[in-house]
GUMIDO-916108 format. One record per residue (C-alpha): residue in three letters; x, y, z. Coordinates in steps of 0.1 Angstrom, whole numbers, plus 2048, in hexadecimal, padded with zeros to 3 digits. Layout:
ALAXYZ/...
// end
This chain:
MET3CDACB62A/PHE3BCADB64D/PRO3BDB0264A/ARG3D5B0D663/VAL3C4B3266B/HIS3B6B3668D/TRP3B1B526A4/LEU3D4B4B6B3/CYS3E5B6F6AA/ILE3F5B726CB/VAL408B926D8/LEU416B916FD/LEU414BAD70B/ILE42BBA672A/GLY44CB9A722/SER454B7571E/ALA476B68721/ALA481B4E705/SER481B2C70E/SER49DB17703/ASP485B026ED/VAL493B056C6/PRO483AF06AA/PHE49AAD46A0/VAL497ABD681/PHE4A3A98684/ASP4B1A92660/SER4CBA7E64E/THR4E5A9365C/SER4D9A94681/SER4EBA7B692/GLY4F9A796BA/VAL4E3A946C3/ALA4E3A926E9/GLY506A9D6E8/TYR4FEAC16D3/SER506ADF6E8/ALA4E5AF96EB/ASP4FEB106D2/GLN4FDAF06BD/LEU4DAAEE6BD/GLU4D2B0D6B6/SER4E9B13699/MET4DBAF5689/ARG4B5B06689/ALA4C4B2367D/SER4D6B13660/SER4B4AFB657/PRO4A3B03637/ASP488AF0648/LEU483B03664/ALA483B28650/GLY466B3B65F/VAL463B23680/PRO46DB376A1/LEU47CB2D6C0/VAL460B1F6DD/THR45AB376F6/THR449B2F716/PRO432B4D72A/SER42EB4E74E/ASP40CB4775F/ASP407B6C765/GLU40FB78743/VAL3F0B8572B/LEU3F0B7B70A/GLN3DAB8F6F0/PHE3C3B806D6/PRO3ACB8E6BA/VAL387B856C0/THR37BB7F69D/GLY37AB5A69F/GLY38CB55680/GLY3B2B5B682/SER3C0B78670/THR39DB8D667/PRO3A1BAF677/GLY38EBB2697/ASN38FBBD6BB/THR3A6BAC6D1/THR3A4B9C6F6/GLU3BBB98712/LYS3C4B73722/ASN3D7B6C73B/ALA3EEB4E734/GLY3E8B3A756/ASP3C4B3C751/LEU3C7B3272C/LYS3DBB16734/LYS3C0B07751/ALA3A9B0D738/LEU3B8AF671E/ASP3C0ADF73B/ALA3A0ADA740/ARG396AD171F/VAL3AFABA71D/GLU39CAA3736/PRO3B2A7E72E/ASP399A72749/ASN37BA7973C/SER36BA58731/ARG362A56711/VAL388A69707/ARG395A4F71A/ASP383A32705/GLU38BA426E3/ALA3B2A456F2/VAL3B2A1D6FF/VAL3A1A136E0/LEU3B9A216C8/ALA3D8A186E3/LEU3D19F36E2/LYS3D69ED6BB/TYR3FD9F06CD/PRO3FD9E16EB/GLY4199ED702/GLU41FA0E71B/LYS41FA3170A/THR430A276ED/ILE435A3A6C7/GLU41FA226B7/GLN405A296CF/ILE405A506C7/ALA409A466A2/SER3EBA386A4/ILE3D7A556B6/TYR3E6A6E69A/ASN3DCA5967B/TYR3B7A5368A/LEU3B6A7B690/LYS3C2A82670/LYS3B3A66655/GLY39BA5766D/ASP391A2D66C/GLY37EA17655/SER360A23668/LYS363A4866E/LYS373A65657/GLY392A78664/TRP391A99677/GLY37CABB663/TYR381ADB669/VAL368AF4675/SER370B19684/ASP369B2A6A0/PRO348B416A0/ARG351B65695/GLY35EB7A6B1/ILE363B5B6CB/ASP37FB466D6/TYR371B236DC/PHE384B076EB/MET374AE56E5/PHE373ACB704/ALA383AA96F7/ASN368A936FF/GLN34BAAA6EE/THR365AAB6CC/LEU35FA816CB/LYS339A846D2/ASN33AAA46B5/GLY34FA8769D/ASP335A696A8/ARG317A8069A/ALA329A8D677/ASN339A65674/CYS35FA7367B/VAL375A75692/GLY370A9569D/GLY36DABC693/GLY37AADD699/ASP394AF5696/CYS3BAAF169C/ASP3B9AF36C1/ASP39CADD6C3/PHE3B2AC56AF/ALA3CEACA6C9/ILE3BDAC66E5/LEU3A9AA36DD/MET3CFA996CD/SER3DDAA56F4/ALA3BDA94708/LEU3C3A746F3/ILE3EAA706F7/GLU3E7A7B71D/SER3CFA5F723/ILE3E2A48718/GLY400A54732/GLY412A6D71A/THR41BA8F720/THR411AA9709/ARG40FACD707/ILE3FEAE76EE/ILE413B026D6/LEU400B236CD/ALA40DB336B2/ARG40EB5669A/ASN414B5D67B/SER40CB8166E/SER400B7664C/ILE3EAB5C64F/GLY3DEB5D675/GLY3E5B42693/HIS3E6B1F699/ALA3EAB046B7/TYR3F7AE86B4/THR401AC46CD/GLU424AB96D4/VAL429A996E7/TYR448A916FD/LEU462A7A6F1/GLY47CA7970A/ASN49BA89718/LEU4BBA83704/ARG4CFA8272B/ASP4B9A65733/GLN4D2A4872B/TYR4AEA35727/ASN49EA4970C/GLN494A3F6EB/VAL494A5F6D9/ASP4ADA516BB/GLU498A2F6B9/ILE474A486B6/ILE482A5D69F/ASN48EA3D686/TRP471A31689/LEU458A4B681/LYS474A4F663/GLN46CA2C65A/ASN44AA2D65E/CYS43FA4E652/ASP44FA49630/THR464A6C63D/ASP489A75642/LYS481A9265A/ILE46FA90679/TYR46CAB3688/THR46CABA6B0/HIS47CAD16C9/ILE494ACE6DF/ASP49AADD701/THR4BDAE96FF/ASP4C3AED726/THR4AEACC72E/LYS4B2AB770D/ASP48FAB2710/VAL47FAA76F0/TRP459AAF6E3/LEU44FA9E6C0/ASN439AB76AB/MET414AA66A9/ASP405AC5691/TRP3F4AB966C/GLY40AACC659/GLU415ABB635/ASP435AB262B/GLU44BAB460F/LYS436A93604/GLY414AA060A/ASN415A88627/THR408A9064B/HIS419A7A669/PRO424A7C68D/GLY444A97688/GLY439AA966D/PRO445ACE664/PHE43FAE8679/PHE42BB06673/GLN439B27666/GLY439B4567D/ASP443B5E695/LYS43DB546B8/HIS437B316C4/ILE42EB2F6E6/VAL429B126FC/LEU40EB10714/CYS415AEE729/ILE3F6AD5731/ARG3F3AC1753/ASP419AD0759/ARG413AC577C/TYR41BAA1779/GLU43AA9276C/LYS444A8D748/THR440A6B73B/ALA45BA6071C/LEU44FA496FF/LYS45AA2E6F8/LEU459A126D7/SER44A9EF6DC/GLU4559D26E5/PRO4599B76CB/SER43C9A46C6/GLN44497D6D0/ASP43896D6B3/GLY44198969B/ASP41D98A68F/ASN40399F6A0/GLN3EE9A0686/SER3CA98B684/THR3BE97766E/ILE3A196166B/VAL3A893D670/PRO39991A669/PRO37591B680/VAL37B901699/THR36C8E0695/VAL35C8CE6B4/SER3548AB6B4/LEU32F8A26B7/GLU3368806C4/GLY3408736EA/ASP33288070B/SER31789E706/ASP32A8B3723/VAL34C8AF716/ILE33F8B96F7/ALA32D8DA707/SER34F8E2718/ALA35F8DF6F8/ARG34C8FA6E5/GLU34E90F703/MET3709116FF/ALA3769146DE/ALA35C9336DF/GLU36B9426F9/ASP38B9406DF/TRP3779526C6/TYR36696B6E0/ASN38A9766E9/LYS3969776C6/GLY37B98E6BE/VAL3839A46DA/THR3A39A86D1/VAL3A09B46AD/PHE3829CB6BC/ARG3979DF6CE/GLN3AE9E26AC/GLY3929EF69A/GLU38E9D2684/TYR3649D2688/ASP35B9BA66E/GLU3799A1679/ALA36B99F69B/THR34699F691/ARG35297C682/TYR36396C69C/PHE3429786B6/ASP32E96569D/GLU34794469E/ALA3459496C2/ILE32094D6BE/ARG31892E6AA/LEU32F9196C2/ASP31B9276E0/PRO2F99376D2/ASN2F69406F8/TYR3129566FE/ALA308974707/ILE322989707/ALA32F97D6E7/TRP30D9886DC/TYR3139A96EE/ASP3309B76DB/LYS3259A56B9/GLY30D9C86BC/ALA32A9DC6C6/SER33B9D16A8/LEU3219D6691/TYR31A9F569F/ARG339A05696/LEU3329F7670/HIS312A09673/ARG2FD9EC66E/TYR2E29F7687/ASP2C99DD684/GLU2E09BE686/ALA2F09D56A6/LEU2CD9D36B8/GLN2C69B16AD/ALA2E59A76C1/TYR2DD9BC6DE/ASP2BD9AC6DA/GLU2CE98C6E4/ALA2E89976FD/ILE2C39A5712/LYS2B298670B/LEU2CF96F717/ASP2DB98A735/PRO2BF9A073A/SER2D39AF759/ASN2F39BC73C/VAL2EA9E1746/ASN3059EB726/ALA2ED9D170E/TRP2D29EB714/TYR2E6A0A715/ASN2F6A046F7/LYS2D49F86E9/GLY2C7A1A6F1/ALA2E4A2A6E0/THR2DCA176BE/LEU2B6A1F6C1/ASP2C4A466C4/LYS2DBA416A7/GLN2BFA34691/GLY2A7A5269C/LYS293A386B0/LEU291A4F6D0/ASP273A446E3/GLU281A236E0/ALA2A0A2E6E9/ILE296A3F708/ARG27FA1C711/ALA2A7A0C711/TYR2B5A26724/ASP29DA2173E/GLU2A09FD743/ALA2C9A05741/ILE2C2A20760/ARG2ACA07772/LEU2CA9EC776/ASP2E1A0C77B/PRO2D3A2C788/ASN2F2A3B78D/ASN302A3976D/ALA305A61764/ASP30EA5873F/ILE2ECA45739/TRP2DBA5F74A/TYR2E6A7E735/ASP2DFA6A713/LYS2C0A6571D/ALA2BCA89720/ILE2C6A90700/ALA2ADA766F3/LEU295A89703/GLY29BAAA6F8/ALA29EA9D6D2/LEU27AA956DC/GLY272AB46E7/ARG269AAA70A/ASN27DAC6717/SER273ABF740/GLU278A9C742/SER29AAA572C/MET2A7ABE749/GLN29FAA6766/ALA2B4A87753/SER2D0AA074F/ASN2CDAAA772/GLU2D0A8A77F/ALA2EAA83769/ILE2FCAA6776/LYS2F4A9B799/LEU30AA78790/ASP327A8877C/PRO329AAC786/ASN33DAB0763/TYR31AAAF751/ALA317ACF75E/ASP32FAE2745/PRO31CAF472B/SER32BADE70B/TYR31DABC71B/ASP2FAACE722/TYR2F5AE6704/GLY2E4AC96F0/VAL2CBAC170B/GLY2A8ACF704/HIS2B2ADD6E3/GLY2A9ABB6CE/ILE2D2AB36C5/LEU2DAA946CC/TYR2FCA8C6D2/GLN302A656CF/ARG31DA576E2/ASP333A3B6D8/ARG33DA286F6/LEU33BA026E8/SER3589EF6F2/PRO35A9C86F9/GLY3469BC711/GLN3699AC71F/ILE3769CF728/ARG3589E2735/
// end
């Protein structure tokens, strides 16, 4: 279980009108919620032992002022500082950055395990990844803010830090909330961040995702709740319901349920104040839904016996048959790669290469799979084969550089980055990774020149959270390795 203590002990200096959001538990006794009145919803909240100590949600106006301790560690006594609610919301908005390529890539890969549009399965995939990691990465790691500093991490920086530590990311509760929000928003979901105060243990921050409106005849809130109960092995799903609009928001916090499990819709953080800061609220809210059932009823990918190609007959026919079979294996590899099954993807790509040794993109994607498995020497061999067959493949050069970077072979990595830049001089990412490698070698002047090129091409790199490592010998390693087919 992660620590909950945080800097976020909030006091409103200018009065905040209470919103009509009430915490609500979908359990075995709740049915027909769409027909509940505001008084019924409030009565159920007040009488529920599961919601004891969980207040109503309040929504400050943008011109209201919030007061914080500046100890950087939650409930430890210290000085206070004041922040305008609108400015705080803008700061969180900027750090959610769902259009950042690193954030978007991560979210898309997680969502593709469950094809569809804004489905609860995709949201659960994101949640489980952040909490538990996958076969190649550990789950979230808790790290406190510096003393005296309220530090919000940009979502893409959290992912990069996770790459370096071989985990999905790390930071405190607001960093977790920001990254959760960013990944969900990147695939079209709607989120908000709630700041909570507990007078005894400090403060907290967590994300909620919008499920839908109970008054919408096409809403799937009940179906989603039932899916969560079944798939999360629980009979209680925690939400907020707006008693006026009947909007339903699902808790995405990291708290454990009665069985010690964590899942979407887990218990609320207890406290005396929960304050909503809406994210990207200038856009219309989008509801979630369940995935459409698979037509064949089986979404599991398995290795099937190798295709046998006869060596008798016309040589052109044989070659064509081999190429078709190789493409089938390659496409299977891409599918399971997107699902995070990198061992299986490698076997598929190997079969495609066995049938067609000159299949350049299969060599490239084999390198991407091997990289994700931390088999860096083999990944380099695969990238070299891809480059030999297609010297103009920018991504092969770039990812070869990233792999050498990972091994600490920085001079070789820079040479690979240089070749990628020669082929694509307008790629800001390559310039920036070259800058980081140069900085790690102490070649600070060259590092700053490369960083300036990255900033010219993408002003986002001018943010201090990007530039910190340049010239300081700190290697921020990207993980942009995706199947060549979807590059």
